[in-house]
C-alpha positions in Angstrom: 0.1 0.0 0.0 1.2 3.5 -1.0 0.3 6.6 1.0 0.7 10.1 -0.5 0.9 13.4 1.6 0.8 16.6 -0.4 1.7 20.1 0.6 2.6 23.4 -1.0 -0.8 24.7 -2.1 -2.0 28.2 -1.3 -3.1 31.5 -2.6 -0.9 33.4 -5.1 -1.3 36.4 -7.5 -1.1 35.8 -11.2 2.5 35.6 -12.5 3.6 34.1 -9.1 5.1 30.7 -8.3 4.3 27.7 -6.1 6.0 24.4 -5.5 3.9 21.4 -4.7 5.4 18.4 -2.8 4.1 14.8 -2.5 5.8 12.4 -0.1 5.2 8.8 -0.6 5.3 6.1 2.1 4.6 2.4 2.3 5.4 0.0 -0.4 7.1 2.3 -2.8 9.5 0.0 -4.6 7.0 -0.9 -7.2 6.2 2.7 -8.2 6.6 3.1 -11.9 5.4 6.6 -12.4 4.2 9.6 -10.5 2.2 12.6 -11.6 0.1 15.5 -10.8 -3.7 16.0 -11.7 -6.0 18.9 -11.1 -9.7 19.4 -11.0 -11.3 22.7 -11.2 -15.0 23.3 -10.2 -17.3 21.9 -12.8 -14.4 20.4 -14.8 -13.0 16.9 -15.1 -9.8 15.9 -13.5 -6.9 16.3 -15.9 -3.4 15.3 -16.1 -0.9 18.2 -15.4 2.4 16.5 -15.5 3.8 13.0 -15.1 7.2 11.4 -14.7 8.1 7.8 -15.3 10.6 5.6 -13.4 12.9 6.1 -16.3 12.7 9.9 -16.1 10.4 10.6 -19.1 8.1 13.5 -18.5 4.8 14.5 -20.0 2.9 17.8 -19.6 -0.4 19.2 -20.5 -0.2 21.7 -23.3 -1.6 24.4 -21.0 1.3 24.2 -18.6 4.3 23.4 -20.9 7.0 25.9 -20.4 5.7 27.0 -17.0 5.4 23.8 -14.8 8.2 21.4 -14.1 7.9 17.9 -12.5 10.6 16.3 -10.7 11.5 13.5 -8.3 13.8 13.1 -5.4 14.2 9.4 -5.0 16.2 9.7 -1.6 13.2 11.6 -0.1 10.6 9.6 -1.9 9.1 12.8 -3.0 7.7 14.2 -6.3 7.6 18.0 -6.9 5.7 20.2 -9.2 7.2 23.6 -9.7 4.6 26.0 -11.0 5.8 29.3 -12.5 3.9 32.2 -14.2 0.7 31.0 -12.6 -2.6 32.1 -14.3 -6.1 32.3 -12.8 -7.1 29.4 -15.0 -4.5 27.2 -13.0 -6.8 27.5 -10.0 -7.9 23.9 -9.0 -7.4 21.2 -6.5 -4.2 19.5 -7.3 -3.8 15.7 -6.7 -0.7 13.7 -6.5 -0.7 10.4 -8.3 1.5 7.3 -7.9 1.2 4.4 -10.4 2.3 1.1 -8.9 3.0 -2.2 -10.6 1.1 -5.0 -9.0 1.6 -7.8 -11.5 2.8 -8.6 -15.0 1.6 -5.5 -17.1 -0.9 -4.7 -14.3 -1.0 -1.3 -12.4 -2.8 0.5 -9.7 -3.1 4.2 -9.1 -2.8 5.8 -5.6 -3.9 9.3 -4.9 -3.2 12.0 -2.4 -5.8 14.0 -0.7 -5.5 17.0 -2.8 -4.2 20.5 -2.2 -5.9 23.7 -3.2 -4.1 26.1 -5.6 -5.8 29.5 -6.0 -4.4 32.1 -8.4 -5.9 35.6 -8.2 -6.1 38.1 -11.0 
């Protein structure tokens, strides 16, 4: 079982920056990818950024060039550095860990979510 604890959300003015952190605990040896999703009111949850065990990254088009995902293996932590924030970035951000549970089988674990609010 993997447990995720998120931190770093808050209120910031447009153009500002925030850094989200997600600390993983439990059975973390089988984690094959980590990512950040967000969900705004009335919207579906969407992928913001993801990083695989091999270091490959993937970003939503709306955040490319502004957000950076990284992982600190020694601290079992994944980060999302968010720069040049826009009001449309306002959402609850969720940490995601994808875990291998068998041959070509995976399971997703989620953090509790952290609120990011960007004011105009």
